[in-house]
C-alpha positions as CSV (number, residue, x, y, z in Angstrom):
1,M,0.0,0.0,0.0
2,N,1.5,3.3,-1.0
3,K,1.7,6.4,1.2
4,K,-1.3,8.1,-0.4
5,N,-3.5,5.1,0.3
6,I,-2.3,4.9,3.9
7,I,-3.1,8.5,4.5
8,I,-6.6,8.1,3.1
9,V,-7.2,5.0,5.2
10,I,-6.0,6.8,8.4
11,I,-8.2,9.8,7.6
12,C,-11.3,7.6,7.0
13,L,-10.7,5.7,10.2
14,V,-10.3,8.9,12.2
15,I,-13.6,10.2,10.8
16,F,-15.3,6.9,11.7
17,F,-14.0,7.0,15.2
18,I,-15.0,10.6,15.6
19,F,-18.6,9.8,14.7
20,L,-18.5,6.8,17.0
21,A,-17.1,8.9,19.9
22,L,-19.9,11.5,19.4
23,L,-22.4,8.8,19.4
24,L,-21.2,7.2,22.5
25,T,-21.1,10.6,24.3
26,D,-24.6,11.4,23.1
27,T,-23.5,14.6,21.3
28,I,-24.5,13.7,17.7
29,S,-28.3,14.3,17.8
30,G,-28.0,17.9,16.6
31,F,-26.1,16.9,13.5
32,D,-28.5,14.0,12.8
33,N,-31.7,16.0,13.3
34,S,-30.5,18.9,11.1
35,I,-29.6,16.6,8.2
36,Y,-32.9,14.7,8.5
37,N,-35.0,17.9,8.7
38,L,-33.3,19.2,5.6
39,L,-34.0,16.1,3.6
40,I,-37.5,15.6,4.8
41,S,-38.3,19.1,3.7
42,L,-37.9,17.8,0.2
43,K,-40.6,15.1,0.8
44,S,-42.9,14.3,-2.1
45,N,-44.2,11.2,-3.9
46,I,-41.5,11.6,-6.5
47,T,-38.6,11.9,-4.1
48,T,-39.9,9.0,-2.0
49,Y,-40.1,6.8,-5.1
50,I,-36.6,7.8,-6.1
51,F,-35.1,7.1,-2.7
52,K,-36.9,3.8,-2.4
53,F,-35.4,2.8,-5.7
54,F,-31.9,3.6,-4.6
55,T,-32.3,1.9,-1.3
56,I,-33.3,-1.3,-3.2
57,L,-30.1,-1.2,-5.2
58,C,-28.1,-2.1,-2.1
59,S,-30.6,-4.3,-0.4
60,T,-29.6,-7.7,0.9
61,K,-31.5,-9.5,-1.9
62,F,-30.1,-7.3,-4.6
63,I,-26.5,-7.8,-3.5
64,A,-27.0,-11.5,-3.0
65,G,-28.3,-11.7,-6.5
66,V,-25.3,-9.7,-7.8
67,I,-22.9,-12.1,-6.0
68,V,-24.6,-15.1,-7.5
69,G,-24.7,-13.5,-10.9
70,L,-21.0,-12.6,-10.7
71,L,-20.0,-16.1,-9.8
72,V,-22.2,-17.7,-12.5
73,V,-20.8,-15.4,-15.2
74,S,-17.3,-16.0,-13.9
75,I,-17.7,-19.7,-14.2
76,I,-19.2,-19.5,-17.7
77,T,-16.4,-17.2,-18.9
78,K,-13.8,-19.3,-17.0
79,N,-12.6,-16.2,-15.2
80,L,-13.5,-17.1,-11.7
81,D,-10.8,-14.9,-10.1
82,K,-12.5,-11.6,-10.8
83,G,-15.9,-13.0,-9.8
84,L,-14.5,-14.1,-6.4
85,Y,-12.5,-10.8,-6.2
86,V,-15.7,-8.7,-6.2
87,S,-17.9,-11.2,-4.4
88,L,-15.5,-11.7,-1.5
89,C,-15.2,-7.9,-1.1
90,L,-19.0,-7.6,-0.6
91,I,-19.2,-10.6,1.7
92,I,-16.4,-9.4,4.0
93,C,-18.0,-5.9,4.0
94,A,-21.3,-7.3,5.0
95,L,-19.7,-9.3,7.8
96,L,-17.8,-6.2,9.0
97,T,-21.0,-4.2,9.0
98,Q,-22.8,-6.7,11.1
99,F,-19.9,-7.0,13.5
100,V,-19.8,-3.2,14.2
101,K,-23.6,-3.1,14.5
102,F,-23.5,-5.8,17.1
103,I,-20.7,-4.1,19.1
104,V,-22.3,-0.6,19.0
105,H,-26.0,-1.7,19.4
106,R,-27.5,1.6,18.3
107,P,-31.3,1.4,17.9
108,R,-32.8,2.7,14.6
109,P,-34.7,6.0,14.4
110,A,-38.2,5.5,15.9
111,G,-41.5,6.9,14.5
112,I,-40.2,8.3,11.2
113,N,-39.5,5.3,9.1
114,M,-41.2,5.0,5.7
115,I,-40.1,1.4,5.3
116,E,-39.6,-1.5,7.6
117,E,-36.0,-2.5,8.6
118,N,-34.6,-4.8,11.3
119,G,-31.4,-4.8,13.2
120,F,-29.2,-2.1,14.6
121,S,-28.5,1.3,13.1
122,F,-24.8,2.1,13.3
123,P,-23.2,1.9,10.7
124,S,-25.6,1.9,7.8
125,G,-25.3,-1.4,6.0
126,H,-26.7,-0.1,2.7
127,S,-24.1,2.8,2.8
128,M,-21.3,0.4,3.6
129,I,-22.2,-1.9,0.7
130,S,-22.8,0.9,-1.7
131,M,-19.3,2.3,-1.1
132,A,-17.7,-1.2,-1.3
133,F,-19.7,-2.3,-4.4
134,Y,-19.8,0.8,-6.5
135,G,-16.4,1.8,-5.2
136,M,-15.0,-1.5,-6.5
137,L,-16.7,-0.9,-9.9
138,I,-15.0,2.5,-10.0
139,Y,-11.7,0.9,-9.3
140,L,-12.2,-1.8,-12.0
141,L,-13.4,0.9,-14.4
142,Y,-10.2,2.9,-13.7
143,K,-8.1,-0.2,-14.5
144,S,-10.1,-0.9,-17.7
145,G,-9.3,0.0,-21.2
146,F,-12.3,2.3,-21.7
147,R,-11.7,5.8,-23.1
148,K,-11.0,8.5,-20.5
149,I,-14.3,10.4,-21.1
150,T,-16.2,7.1,-20.6
151,K,-14.4,6.5,-17.4
152,V,-15.2,10.0,-16.1
153,I,-18.9,9.8,-17.0
154,L,-19.4,6.3,-15.5
155,T,-17.4,7.3,-12.4
156,I,-19.7,10.3,-11.8
157,V,-22.8,8.1,-12.2
158,L,-21.4,5.5,-9.7
159,V,-20.4,8.2,-7.2
160,L,-24.0,9.5,-7.4
161,F,-25.3,6.0,-6.7
162,I,-23.2,5.9,-3.6
163,I,-24.3,9.3,-2.4
164,L,-28.0,8.8,-3.2
165,T,-28.0,5.4,-1.5
166,G,-26.9,7.0,1.8
167,I,-29.3,9.9,1.4
168,S,-32.1,7.5,0.8
169,R,-31.5,5.7,4.2
170,I,-31.8,9.1,6.0
171,Y,-34.8,10.3,4.0
172,L,-36.7,7.0,4.6
173,G,-36.1,7.3,8.3
174,V,-34.3,4.0,8.8
175,H,-30.8,5.5,9.6
176,Y,-29.3,8.6,11.2
177,A,-27.0,10.8,9.1
178,S,-24.1,9.8,11.4
179,D,-24.8,6.1,10.6
180,V,-24.3,6.9,6.9
181,C,-21.3,9.2,7.2
182,A,-19.5,6.7,9.5
183,A,-20.4,3.9,7.1
184,Y,-18.9,5.7,4.1
185,A,-15.6,6.4,6.1
186,L,-15.3,2.8,7.4
187,S,-16.2,1.2,4.1
188,L,-13.8,3.3,2.0
189,A,-10.9,2.4,4.4
190,Y,-11.9,-1.2,4.2
191,L,-12.1,-1.1,0.4
192,I,-8.6,0.4,0.0
193,I,-7.2,-2.2,2.3
194,Y,-9.1,-5.0,0.6
195,I,-8.0,-4.0,-2.9
196,N,-4.3,-3.8,-1.9
197,I,-4.4,-7.2,-0.2
198,A,-6.4,-8.9,-3.0
199,N,-4.2,-7.5,-5.7
200,K,-1.1,-8.9,-4.0
201,K,-2.8,-12.3,-3.6
202,M,-3.9,-12.4,-7.3
203,K,-0.4,-11.5,-8.5
204,S,1.3,-14.1,-6.3
């Protein structure tokens, strides 16, 4: 891992632990409430539909389908390494999310949810997975032979997917803003570490 990546990982982990410390000291409610109130002020049938769509794109069923699809395509094309590469990234990310959720034990927002969700709130699983999944696609896109303009356009689209997935969780009332921000930070740190380790394993 180069120096730039190490710095990014450290910054991300610092951000994550800052949010965790604010949560544990019960000083994060002002931040959470202000972000939620801002988003809910945009409430309409159209925005609700849009955010429900984006929340589906990182649901457990959708990601499970993606993993199965990747493995099937990889087997058919006899390129199992890349299928396992992406699938393992998502599986580990999901396990990491559940581990942190279990340790922190933060209840979900009460009385404002537009959809039903189970489990604990911190960090946001959808936000963790979106960063890992779409972030991995951005990395693979960067390493591909596509034209530069194609890479830029697709990267912007994927970044928007990551952002809108997190926003959807706050808007729909199933996560606090701090859940989402902490998830992004932790997942990006994880993704950088995973890519560096996985690349070394694939080259060896």
